[in-house]
Backbone as a printed PyTorch tensor [residue, N CA C, xyz], in Angstrom:
tensor([[[-20.3420,  56.2430,  -5.2070],
         [-21.0040,  57.5520,  -4.8990],
         [-22.3730,  57.3060,  -5.3240]],

        [[-23.3150,  57.6570,  -4.8390],
         [-24.5450,  57.7770,  -5.2570],
         [-25.4360,  59.0330,  -5.8290]],

        [[-26.1670,  59.0030,  -6.7210],
         [-26.8880,  60.1800,  -7.2280],
         [-28.4450,  59.6110,  -7.5500]],

        [[-29.2420,  60.6670,  -7.1790],
         [-30.4540,  60.2520,  -7.0270],
         [-31.3460,  61.5170,  -8.2740]],

        [[-31.9610,  61.0490,  -9.1790],
         [-32.6320,  62.0100, -10.0070],
         [-34.1640,  61.9430,  -9.5060]],

        [[-34.6110,  63.3340,  -9.2600],
         [-35.7220,  63.4000,  -8.2830],
         [-36.8970,  63.9540,  -9.3150]],

        [[-36.4260,  64.9620, -10.2200],
         [-37.3950,  65.0900, -11.3330],
         [-36.4970,  65.1160, -12.3990]],

        [[-37.3320,  65.6510, -13.2370],
         [-36.5370,  65.9090, -14.6800],
         [-35.2040,  66.8680, -14.3140]],

        [[-35.4830,  67.9050, -13.7730],
         [-34.4000,  69.2030, -13.5440],
         [-33.7850,  68.9450, -12.4950]],

        [[-34.2070,  68.1450, -11.4530],
         [-33.5820,  68.1460, -10.0740],
         [-32.8680,  66.9340,  -9.6740]],

        [[-31.7230,  66.7120,  -9.3200],
         [-30.8680,  65.6880,  -9.0260],
         [-29.9140,  65.8180,  -7.6390]],

        [[-29.6650,  65.0890,  -6.9600],
         [-29.1970,  65.0770,  -5.9480],
         [-27.7320,  63.9890,  -5.8140]],

        [[-26.6350,  64.3970,  -5.4110],
         [-25.7190,  63.5130,  -5.1570],
         [-24.9250,  63.5950,  -3.7490]],

        [[-24.1650,  62.5930,  -3.7460],
         [-23.2370,  62.5520,  -2.8340],
         [-22.2080,  63.6030,  -3.0030]],

        [[-22.0210,  64.3860,  -1.9310],
         [-21.2260,  65.5720,  -2.2340],
         [-19.4620,  64.8850,  -2.0430]],

        [[-18.8210,  65.1820,  -2.9260],
         [-17.5440,  64.7250,  -3.2870],
         [-16.5160,  66.3790,  -3.6110]],

        [[-15.1240,  65.6650,  -3.1460],
         [-14.1850,  67.0100,  -3.5850],
         [-14.1180,  67.4750,  -4.9720]],

        [[-14.5940,  66.6810,  -5.7650],
         [-14.6420,  67.0180,  -7.1660],
         [-15.5080,  68.1860,  -7.6100]],

        [[-16.7000,  68.2180,  -6.7490],
         [-17.5450,  69.4290,  -6.9980],
         [-16.9950,  70.8260,  -6.2550]],

        [[-16.1690,  70.6320,  -5.5650],
         [-15.5340,  72.0150,  -4.9500],
         [-15.3780,  73.2140,  -5.4410]],

        [[-14.7500,  73.1120,  -6.8810],
         [-14.8790,  74.2220,  -7.3860],
         [-15.8210,  74.9500,  -7.9350]],

        [[-16.8890,  74.1510,  -8.4190],
         [-18.1800,  75.0680,  -8.6100],
         [-19.1510,  75.2620,  -7.4830]],

        [[-18.9660,  74.3670,  -6.3600],
         [-19.4750,  74.9350,  -5.3140],
         [-19.0190,  75.9820,  -4.5250]],

        [[-17.8360,  75.7590,  -4.6730],
         [-17.1630,  77.5840,  -3.9290],
         [-17.6870,  78.4230,  -4.6040]],

        [[-17.5140,  78.5250,  -6.5330],
         [-18.0500,  79.3930,  -7.0910],
         [-19.7380,  80.1000,  -6.6050]],

        [[-20.3310,  78.9790,  -6.4600],
         [-21.7890,  79.2480,  -6.1140],
         [-21.5050,  80.1100,  -4.6910]],

        [[-20.8900,  79.5520,  -3.9970],
         [-20.8100,  80.1580,  -2.5660],
         [-20.3790,  81.5770,  -2.9030]],

        [[-19.3460,  81.9180,  -3.2700],
         [-18.8550,  83.0640,  -3.3850],
         [-19.7840,  83.9720,  -4.4310]],

        [[-20.3240,  83.5130,  -5.3010],
         [-21.4450,  84.5590,  -5.8350],
         [-22.4730,  85.0020,  -4.9960]],

        [[-23.1080,  83.8150,  -4.2280],
         [-24.0060,  84.3400,  -3.2820],
         [-24.0310,  84.4390,  -1.8860]],

        [[-22.5810,  85.3550,  -1.4880],
         [-22.0490,  85.8080,  -0.4720],
         [-23.2990,  86.6980,   0.3890]],

        [[-23.6310,  87.7890,  -0.6170],
         [-24.4550,  88.7560,   0.1990],
         [-25.7270,  88.1110,   0.4740]],

        [[-26.3570,  87.2000,  -0.2170],
         [-27.6950,  86.8550,  -0.1840],
         [-27.3070,  85.5780,   0.9730]],

        [[-26.3840,  84.8290,   1.1350],
         [-26.4390,  83.9710,   2.0850],
         [-25.9950,  84.4690,   3.6540]],

        [[-25.2390,  85.5220,   3.3160],
         [-24.6240,  86.0820,   4.4860],
         [-25.3560,  86.0770,   5.8670]],

        [[-26.6620,  86.5780,   6.0420],
         [-27.4440,  87.1050,   7.0260],
         [-27.4820,  85.6030,   7.7740]],

        [[-27.7600,  84.4710,   7.1520],
         [-27.8760,  83.0530,   7.7300],
         [-27.0550,  82.1750,   8.0780]],

        [[-25.8040,  82.1510,   7.5350],
         [-24.8010,  81.1650,   7.1370],
         [-23.7530,  81.5690,   8.1830]],

        [[-23.3750,  81.0710,   9.4500],
         [-22.1830,  81.6470,  10.0410],
         [-20.8030,  81.2090,   9.5560]],

        [[-20.8250,  80.4510,   8.7460],
         [-19.5010,  79.7690,   8.2440],
         [-18.7700,  80.5990,   6.9310]],

        [[-19.8740,  81.4940,   6.3160],
         [-19.2840,  82.1620,   4.9970],
         [-17.7730,  82.6890,   5.2020]],

        [[-17.4900,  83.4890,   5.8900],
         [-16.4320,  84.2930,   6.2900],
         [-15.1170,  83.3290,   6.3740]],

        [[-15.3470,  82.0320,   6.6440],
         [-14.3760,  81.2480,   6.7850],
         [-14.1660,  80.4820,   5.5380]],

        [[-14.8220,  80.6570,   4.6950],
         [-14.8920,  79.9630,   3.2920],
         [-14.4290,  81.1460,   2.1160]],

        [[-13.0290,  81.1220,   2.0230],
         [-12.6140,  82.3060,   1.2250],
         [-11.7510,  81.7270,  -0.0440]],

        [[-11.5410,  80.4580,  -0.2570],
         [-10.9290,  79.8440,  -1.3370],
         [-11.4770,  78.6290,  -1.6550]],

        [[-11.2670,  78.2880,  -2.8250],
         [-11.6530,  76.6960,  -3.3000],
         [-11.3470,  75.7080,  -2.2020]],

        [[-10.1370,  75.5320,  -1.7190],
         [ -9.5990,  74.8450,  -1.1030],
         [-10.2400,  74.7820,   0.2920]],

        [[-10.9310,  75.5930,   1.0200],
         [-11.5760,  75.4460,   2.1320],
         [-12.8550,  74.5030,   1.6170]],

        [[-13.4010,  74.8660,   0.7100],
         [-14.5000,  73.9950,   0.3320],
         [-14.0970,  72.4970,   0.0110]],

        [[-13.1840,  72.3890,  -0.6400],
         [-12.4640,  70.9350,  -0.9360],
         [-12.4430,  70.2130,   0.4080]],

        [[-11.8140,  70.9660,   1.2730],
         [-11.3360,  70.2190,   2.6860],
         [-12.6930,  70.1360,   3.6110]],

        [[-13.3650,  70.8000,   3.1690],
         [-15.0380,  70.6520,   3.9320],
         [-15.4990,  69.3150,   3.2960]],

        [[-15.2310,  69.3120,   2.0530],
         [-16.2080,  68.0570,   1.2840],
         [-15.5440,  66.6020,   1.6310]],

        [[-14.3280,  67.1000,   1.7510],
         [-13.5190,  65.7120,   2.1460],
         [-13.7320,  65.0960,   3.6990]],

        [[-14.0390,  66.0600,   4.1530],
         [-14.3590,  65.8250,   5.9760],
         [-15.6730,  65.3070,   5.8080]],

        [[-16.7340,  65.7770,   4.8080],
         [-18.1510,  65.0580,   5.1640],
         [-18.0720,  63.8480,   4.4850]],

        [[-17.2930,  63.3600,   3.3810],
         [-17.2390,  61.9070,   3.0960],
         [-16.6800,  61.0550,   4.2000]],

        [[-15.6540,  61.7910,   5.1840],
         [-15.5210,  60.8690,   6.2450],
         [-16.5310,  60.6320,   7.3620]],

        [[-17.4310,  61.8840,   7.3040],
         [-18.6700,  61.8890,   8.3600],
         [-19.3380,  60.7460,   7.7810]],

        [[-19.7100,  60.3500,   6.5810],
         [-20.7330,  60.0600,   5.7880],
         [-20.2300,  58.5330,   6.0220]],

        [[-18.8960,  58.0400,   5.7410],
         [-18.2910,  56.6620,   5.7670],
         [-18.6870,  56.2540,   7.1080]],

        [[-18.6740,  57.1020,   8.3350],
         [-18.8520,  56.7260,   9.7230],
         [-20.3500,  56.6770,   9.9430]],

        [[-21.0370,  57.0580,   9.0570],
         [-22.5220,  57.0670,   9.2590],
         [-23.0310,  57.9400,  10.1550]],

        [[-22.1020,  59.2680,  10.2770],
         [-22.5190,  60.4100,  11.0830],
         [-23.3520,  61.5930,  10.4260]],

        [[-23.2420,  61.5170,   9.2750],
         [-23.9340,  62.4530,   8.7820],
         [-24.1870,  62.3450,   7.0240]],

        [[-24.8940,  62.9460,   6.1610],
         [-24.8370,  62.6540,   4.9930],
         [-24.9390,  64.3040,   3.9600]],

        [[-24.1760,  64.3420,   3.3470],
         [-23.9980,  65.8230,   2.8040],
         [-24.2110,  65.4640,   1.2000]],

        [[-25.2370,  66.2800,   0.4030],
         [-25.5390,  65.9910,  -0.7670],
         [-25.4530,  67.1270,  -1.4890]],

        [[-25.2550,  67.3430,  -2.7840],
         [-25.1810,  68.5150,  -3.7540],
         [-26.2900,  68.3380,  -4.5570]],

        [[-27.0480,  69.3980,  -4.4500],
         [-28.1490,  69.4350,  -5.3590],
         [-27.8110,  70.2140,  -6.8590]],

        [[-28.1960,  69.4230,  -7.7120],
         [-27.7610,  69.8850,  -9.2880],
         [-29.8760,  70.3990,  -9.8130]],

        [[-29.4960,  71.4070, -10.4670],
         [-30.5310,  71.9700, -11.2350],
         [-30.2780,  72.0920, -12.8320]],

        [[-31.1150,  71.3570, -13.2960],
         [-30.7050,  71.2200, -14.7370],
         [-29.1860,  71.4170, -15.0030]],

        [[-28.4740,  70.4030, -14.1480],
         [-27.0250,  70.3870, -14.6840],
         [-26.1010,  71.1920, -13.9190]],

        [[-26.5590,  72.0940, -13.2800],
         [-25.8090,  73.0680, -12.3630],
         [-25.9090,  72.8380, -10.9990]],

        [[-24.9450,  72.8540, -10.5070],
         [-25.0970,  73.0500,  -9.0590],
         [-25.7390,  74.1290,  -8.3320]],

        [[-26.7280,  74.0580,  -7.4800],
         [-27.7620,  74.6690,  -6.8030],
         [-27.5740,  74.8260,  -5.6340]],

        [[-27.1080,  73.9410,  -4.9120],
         [-27.2250,  74.2080,  -3.4510],
         [-26.7410,  72.8760,  -2.7750]],

        [[-26.6750,  72.8300,  -1.5420],
         [-26.4960,  71.5510,  -0.8680],
         [-28.0040,  71.3420,   0.1290]],

        [[-27.6810,  70.1140,   0.4600],
         [-28.6020,  69.5790,   1.5950],
         [-28.3840,  68.3750,   2.3220]],

        [[-28.6830,  68.0660,   3.3860],
         [-28.2270,  66.9100,   3.8560],
         [-28.4070,  66.7090,   5.5550]],

        [[-28.2080,  65.5190,   5.9710],
         [-28.2460,  65.3410,   7.3250],
         [-27.0690,  65.9490,   7.9930]],

        [[-27.0470,  67.1030,   8.7580],
         [-25.9480,  67.7330,   9.2220],
         [-25.2300,  66.8610,  10.2480]],

        [[-26.2020,  66.1930,  10.9690],
         [-25.8720,  64.8330,  11.9260],
         [-26.9700,  63.9760,  11.9780]],

        [[-26.5290,  62.7840,  12.2990],
         [-27.6160,  61.7530,  12.5920],
         [-27.3290,  61.1360,  13.7780]],

        [[-28.0170,  61.0960,  14.6920],
         [-28.3620,  60.3450,  15.9580],
         [-28.9860,  58.9700,  15.8930]],

        [[-27.9100,  58.1190,  15.6850],
         [-28.6850,  56.6520,  15.8070],
         [-29.2740,  56.1940,  17.1070]],

        [[-28.9160,  56.4790,  17.7890],
         [-29.3270,  55.9910,  19.1750],
         [-30.8580,  56.3290,  19.3110]],

        [[-31.0020,  57.5110,  19.0450],
         [-32.3730,  58.2510,  19.1720],
         [-33.1650,  58.3060,  17.6940]],

        [[-32.4120,  57.6690,  16.8310],
         [-33.0450,  57.7730,  15.4140],
         [-33.5880,  58.9910,  14.7850]],

        [[-32.8350,  60.0380,  15.0220],
         [-32.9850,  61.4680,  14.5220],
         [-31.9650,  62.0240,  13.6240]],

        [[-32.4970,  62.4150,  12.2760],
         [-31.8450,  62.9790,  11.3350],
         [-31.9550,  64.7180,  11.4580]],

        [[-31.0950,  65.4720,  11.5390],
         [-30.9730,  66.8220,  11.4540],
         [-30.5510,  67.4610,  10.2730]],

        [[-31.7880,  68.1000,   9.3060],
         [-31.3110,  68.6110,   7.9250],
         [-31.0690,  69.9740,   8.1980]],

        [[-30.0990,  70.2260,   7.1010],
         [-29.5210,  71.7700,   7.1220],
         [-29.5530,  71.8230,   5.5060]],

        [[-29.5000,  72.8970,   4.8340],
         [-29.5930,  73.1200,   3.6050],
         [-29.5180,  74.9670,   3.1830]],

        [[-29.2330,  74.9690,   1.8410],
         [-28.8790,  76.3500,   1.5010],
         [-28.9560,  76.4280,  -0.0830]],

        [[-29.4550,  77.2450,  -0.9120],
         [-29.3820,  77.3410,  -2.3170],
         [-29.0030,  78.6810,  -2.6320]],

        [[-28.2350,  78.5730,  -3.8350],
         [-27.8610,  80.2430,  -4.5460],
         [-29.4510,  80.9400,  -4.7540]],

        [[-28.9720,  82.1250,  -4.4900],
         [-30.2940,  82.8640,  -4.8420],
         [-31.0970,  82.6220,  -6.0540]],

        [[-30.5290,  82.4810,  -7.4290],
         [-31.2210,  82.2030,  -8.7150],
         [-32.1590,  81.0420,  -8.9350]],

        [[-31.8290,  79.9380,  -7.5950],
         [-32.4600,  78.8680,  -7.7200],
         [-33.5780,  78.6440,  -6.4150]],

        [[-33.8240,  79.8860,  -6.0410],
         [-35.0240,  79.9180,  -4.9750],
         [-36.3120,  80.0810,  -5.8230]],

        [[-37.3050,  79.5230,  -5.3040],
         [-38.6450,  79.6000,  -5.8530],
         [-39.1100,  78.6510,  -6.9520]],

        [[-38.3410,  77.8670,  -7.0060],
         [-38.3070,  76.6920,  -8.1260],
         [-38.8250,  75.5230,  -7.5500]],

        [[-39.0260,  75.3160,  -6.2010],
         [-39.3000,  73.8520,  -5.7460],
         [-38.1160,  72.9340,  -5.4360]],

        [[-37.1860,  73.5840,  -5.5910],
         [-36.0980,  72.3720,  -5.2380],
         [-35.8800,  72.1100,  -4.2780]],

        [[-35.5390,  72.8220,  -2.9950],
         [-35.5340,  72.5740,  -1.7270],
         [-36.4140,  71.6630,  -1.2400]],

        [[-37.7200,  71.9690,  -1.6900],
         [-38.6860,  71.1810,  -1.1720],
         [-38.5840,  69.8660,  -1.2540]],

        [[-38.5210,  69.5520,  -2.8760],
         [-38.0150,  68.1460,  -3.2140],
         [-36.9190,  67.5420,  -2.9440]],

        [[-35.7660,  68.2960,  -2.6510],
         [-34.7860,  67.5370,  -1.9080],
         [-34.8820,  67.1580,  -0.5860]],

        [[-35.4680,  67.8330,   0.0810],
         [-36.0060,  67.4310,   1.6780],
         [-36.5970,  66.3740,   1.6320]],

        [[-37.6430,  66.2310,   0.7590],
         [-38.4520,  65.2140,   0.5030],
         [-37.8750,  64.0500,   0.3570]],

        [[-36.7630,  64.1980,  -0.6200],
         [-36.2450,  62.8080,  -0.7090],
         [-35.1920,  62.2840,   0.6890]],

        [[-34.6360,  63.2890,   0.9610],
         [-33.6890,  63.3670,   2.4030],
         [-34.6650,  62.3420,   3.4210]],

        [[-35.8580,  62.9080,   3.4800],
         [-36.7480,  62.1820,   4.7570],
         [-36.9530,  60.4770,   4.3950]],

        [[-36.8980,  60.2950,   2.8850],
         [-37.1630,  59.0810,   2.3670],
         [-35.7650,  58.4240,   2.8150]],

        [[-34.7020,  58.8210,   2.0820],
         [-33.3170,  58.4650,   2.6960],
         [-33.2500,  58.0020,   3.9890]],

        [[-33.6980,  58.9560,   4.9260],
         [-33.6720,  58.5810,   5.9530],
         [-34.2000,  57.6560,   7.0910]],

        [[-35.6300,  57.4250,   6.2470],
         [-36.3460,  56.5540,   6.9420],
         [-35.9910,  54.9970,   6.2750]],

        [[-35.4020,  55.0090,   4.9700],
         [-35.2300,  53.5100,   4.4990],
         [-33.7790,  53.0500,   4.7030]],

        [[-32.8030,  54.0010,   4.7650],
         [-31.4130,  53.7800,   4.7050],
         [-30.8240,  54.0370,   6.2290]],

        [[-31.3930,  54.7890,   6.7710],
         [-30.8160,  55.1000,   8.1160],
         [-32.0190,  54.5440,   9.4220]],

        [[-33.1100,  54.0510,   9.1780],
         [-34.1300,  53.7480,   9.8640],
         [-34.5470,  54.9000,  10.8930]],

        [[-34.6810,  56.3320,  10.4310],
         [-35.0580,  57.1850,  11.2750],
         [-36.2920,  57.3170,  11.8950]],

        [[-36.6540,  57.6940,  13.0020],
         [-38.3550,  57.8180,  13.2230],
         [-38.5130,  59.1740,  13.4650]],

        [[-37.2900,  60.2990,  13.3740],
         [-37.8430,  61.7210,  13.4850],
         [-36.7040,  62.5180,  12.6560]],

        [[-37.3340,  63.6780,  11.7080],
         [-36.3760,  64.4060,  11.0940],
         [-36.4260,  65.9500,  11.6950]],

        [[-35.4460,  66.4250,  12.1040],
         [-35.4850,  67.8690,  12.6220],
         [-34.9090,  68.9830,  11.5570]],

        [[-35.6300,  69.9270,  11.9280],
         [-34.8250,  71.2920,  10.9750],
         [-35.0870,  72.4120,  11.8450]],

        [[-34.0510,  73.0200,  11.8330],
         [-34.0520,  74.4730,  12.4720],
         [-33.6910,  75.5430,  11.8760]],

        [[-34.5860,  76.2410,  12.0710],
         [-34.0380,  77.8440,  11.0250],
         [-34.2520,  78.9820,  12.0620]],

        [[-33.7420,  80.1030,  11.6430],
         [-33.7720,  81.3420,  12.2430],
         [-35.3010,  81.7060,  12.1180]],

        [[-35.5410,  82.3220,  13.2660],
         [-37.0800,  82.7900,  13.1500],
         [-37.4310,  83.4940,  12.2810]],

        [[-36.3540,  84.2160,  11.8190],
         [-36.6400,  85.6470,  10.7750],
         [-36.3390,  85.1330,   9.3640]],

        [[-36.0250,  83.7380,   9.3320],
         [-35.6910,  83.3830,   7.6850],
         [-36.7150,  82.4270,   7.3410]],

        [[-37.7200,  83.6180,   6.9170],
         [-39.2220,  82.7360,   6.3690],
         [-38.8480,  81.9640,   5.2410]],

        [[-38.2480,  82.0310,   4.1900],
         [-37.8920,  81.2030,   3.1260],
         [-37.5300,  79.9020,   3.5220]],

        [[-36.3680,  79.5230,   4.4110],
         [-35.9790,  78.3530,   5.0870],
         [-37.1980,  77.7340,   5.7180]],

        [[-38.0290,  78.6880,   6.3160],
         [-38.9440,  77.9910,   7.5390],
         [-39.8990,  77.4810,   6.5230]],

        [[-40.3730,  77.7510,   5.3010],
         [-41.2660,  77.3770,   4.8740],
         [-41.2020,  76.0150,   4.3210]],

        [[-39.8260,  75.4990,   4.0720],
         [-39.6270,  74.0180,   3.8140],
         [-40.3570,  73.0590,   4.8630]],

        [[-39.9940,  73.4350,   5.8620],
         [-40.7960,  72.2960,   7.0420],
         [-42.2310,  72.4550,   6.8550]],

        [[-42.5490,  73.6550,   6.9010],
         [-43.8700,  74.1240,   6.5290],
         [-44.7040,  73.1260,   5.5800]],

        [[-44.2100,  73.1350,   4.6010],
         [-44.8640,  72.6540,   3.3370],
         [-44.9660,  71.1910,   3.4010]],

        [[-43.8240,  70.4400,   4.1130],
         [-43.9200,  69.0530,   4.5050],
         [-44.7330,  68.5080,   5.3170]],

        [[-45.3410,  69.3280,   6.2070],
         [-46.1840,  69.0470,   7.2800],
         [-45.5250,  68.7410,   8.6490]],

        [[-44.3630,  69.1120,   8.6080],
         [-43.4920,  68.9990,   9.8720],
         [-44.4320,  69.8910,  10.9580]],

        [[-44.1650,  69.6410,  12.3100],
         [-44.8270,  70.1750,  13.4630],
         [-43.7620,  71.0310,  14.2000]],

        [[-44.3780,  72.5110,  14.4600],
         [-43.4050,  73.4060,  15.3060],
         [-43.3910,  72.8090,  16.7490]],

        [[-42.2310,  72.5610,  17.1100],
         [-41.7930,  71.9590,  18.3510],
         [-41.6880,  72.7730,  19.4460]],

        [[-41.1690,  74.0790,  18.9330],
         [-40.7510,  75.1320,  20.0230],
         [-39.7890,  75.9890,  19.3760]],

        [[-38.9880,  77.0480,  20.4020],
         [-38.0410,  78.0830,  19.9410],
         [-37.1410,  77.9940,  20.7410]],

        [[-35.9740,  77.8490,  20.2970],
         [-34.5420,  77.9240,  20.9260],
         [-34.4100,  79.4250,  20.8360]],

        [[-34.0730,  80.0000,  22.2270],
         [-33.6010,  81.3590,  22.4020],
         [-31.9430,  81.4740,  22.0930]],

        [[-31.7090,  82.3990,  21.3400],
         [-30.2360,  82.7700,  21.1620],
         [-29.5380,  81.4880,  20.7570]],

        [[-29.9480,  80.7950,  19.6270],
         [-29.5540,  79.4410,  19.4110],
         [-28.3550,  79.8090,  18.3280]],

        [[-28.1390,  80.6560,  17.7560],
         [-26.8010,  80.6140,  16.8260],
         [-26.5940,  82.3180,  16.6450]],

        [[-25.0230,  82.5330,  16.4910],
         [-24.6690,  83.7450,  16.2850],
         [-24.2530,  83.3540,  14.7930]],

        [[-24.4740,  84.8460,  14.1570],
         [-24.0700,  84.8690,  12.8380],
         [-23.9870,  86.4350,  12.6310]],

        [[-22.4190,  86.7900,  12.0890],
         [-21.6500,  87.8960,  12.4720],
         [-22.2920,  88.7730,  13.2340]],

        [[-22.0710,  88.3740,  14.4820],
         [-22.3450,  89.0020,  15.6380],
         [-23.7300,  89.6040,  16.0870]],

        [[-24.7680,  88.7770,  15.2720],
         [-26.1190,  88.8810,  15.6240],
         [-26.5970,  87.6750,  16.0200]],

        [[-27.0990,  87.8660,  16.8210],
         [-28.1140,  86.4500,  17.7010],
         [-29.2710,  86.0550,  17.0090]],

        [[-29.4580,  84.9190,  16.7640],
         [-30.7970,  84.5410,  16.4700],
         [-31.6630,  83.3040,  17.2080]],

        [[-32.7950,  83.4460,  17.3240],
         [-33.7510,  82.2500,  17.8730],
         [-33.8770,  81.4010,  16.5790]],

        [[-34.1000,  80.1990,  16.8890],
         [-34.4660,  79.0400,  16.2050],
         [-35.5520,  78.6040,  16.5480]],

        [[-36.7050,  78.4570,  15.2050],
         [-37.9640,  77.5980,  15.3670],
         [-37.2140,  76.2140,  14.8970]],

        [[-37.9130,  75.4250,  16.0970],
         [-37.3850,  73.6150,  15.9270],
         [-38.6930,  73.1240,  15.1680]],

        [[-38.6400,  72.2040,  13.8380],
         [-39.4950,  71.5490,  13.4360],
         [-39.3400,  70.2410,  13.1150]],

        [[-40.1370,  69.3780,  13.4250],
         [-40.0480,  67.9120,  13.5410],
         [-41.1390,  67.1720,  12.6620]],

        [[-40.7360,  66.1320,  12.0590],
         [-41.7660,  65.1710,  11.2130],
         [-41.1960,  64.0860,  11.6510]],

        [[-42.4220,  63.2020,  12.2810],
         [-42.1080,  61.8060,  12.9120],
         [-42.3630,  60.7290,  11.3760]],

        [[-41.3060,  59.8070,  11.2160],
         [-41.3170,  58.8520,  10.3680],
         [-41.9810,  57.2740,  10.7550]],

        [[-42.7120,  57.0210,   9.9120],
         [-43.0970,  55.4280,  10.4520],
         [-41.8980,  54.5970,  10.1430]],

        [[-42.0680,  53.7490,  11.0110],
         [-41.0240,  52.5560,  10.6250],
         [-41.2360,  51.9060,   9.1510]],

        [[-40.3150,  51.7050,   8.6440],
         [-40.2920,  51.1700,   7.1220],
         [-41.2880,  50.1090,   6.7140]],

        [[-41.1650,  49.1180,   7.7780],
         [-42.0680,  47.7770,   7.9360],
         [-43.5860,  47.9590,   7.9570]],

        [[-43.9430,  49.3750,   8.8500],
         [-45.2800,  49.5680,   8.9440],
         [-46.1370,  50.3700,   7.8780]],

        [[-45.2550,  51.0230,   7.1420],
         [-45.8910,  52.0470,   6.0800],
         [-44.9530,  52.5990,   4.9250]],

        [[-45.5420,  51.9650,   3.7070],
         [-44.7260,  52.6550,   2.6380],
         [-45.3560,  53.8410,   2.0080]],

        [[-46.2560,  54.4540,   2.9800],
         [-47.0770,  55.5040,   2.7010],
         [-46.0950,  56.8030,   2.3290]],

        [[-45.0640,  56.9060,   2.7400],
         [-44.1810,  57.9410,   2.5890],
         [-43.9300,  58.1970,   1.0240]],

        [[-43.7160,  56.9700,   0.3240],
         [-43.3260,  57.1970,  -1.0570],
         [-44.5810,  57.2950,  -1.7680]],

        [[-45.6560,  56.9100,  -1.2270],
         [-47.0090,  57.2080,  -2.0380],
         [-47.6670,  58.2920,  -2.1360]],

        [[-47.7930,  59.1110,  -1.0400],
         [-48.4970,  60.0320,  -0.7380],
         [-48.3030,  61.2600,  -1.8490]],

        [[-49.2760,  62.1710,  -1.9690],
         [-48.9070,  63.1810,  -2.8470],
         [-47.8480,  63.9220,  -2.8960]],

        [[-47.0190,  64.3160,  -1.6550],
         [-46.2620,  65.0150,  -1.2800],
         [-44.8300,  63.9220,  -1.2870]],

        [[-45.2230,  62.8300,  -1.2910],
         [-44.1970,  61.8320,  -1.3420],
         [-43.9730,  61.5670,  -0.1610]],

        [[-44.5830,  62.3020,   1.0810],
         [-44.2420,  61.8990,   2.2490],
         [-45.6850,  62.1450,   3.1490]]])
């Protein structure tokens, strides 16, 4: 298992089934906060569902298809972030994330996404990172904007959540090849 300390308060770790109880509790406590944006909430109704999901994520990670990390803030699970899928042929990583409500506004997700970009560049050889957000989800949309992502367009009726359809903004960041530039790690934003 890998774990990365990003700041004094923030750490990410490869998601493992042993995190299921605490991650499920965070999900359950934040249902109303997350319900508007996450279509899977109503299908996660017990700890076993979270454990099954994390076990599947380990299998996808082992096959190089995704990377799911658990975010810790001051030792508590705060949320998750990762590459929901990795397109090796086109060298694109698709990032997804969520945080519990009490952890918003602390720079946690911005820091985690910065690190995922470095991981994508260094360990997966990605040339592009993609983040998609519901057009009305301004908190989620702020993450790629802060990182200097380019708005590439809008997908209409891209996702149905609780019988409501949402358009998605598509944001992308082009990563330089590792050999050409180590500027990602050295810039003020780390990217």
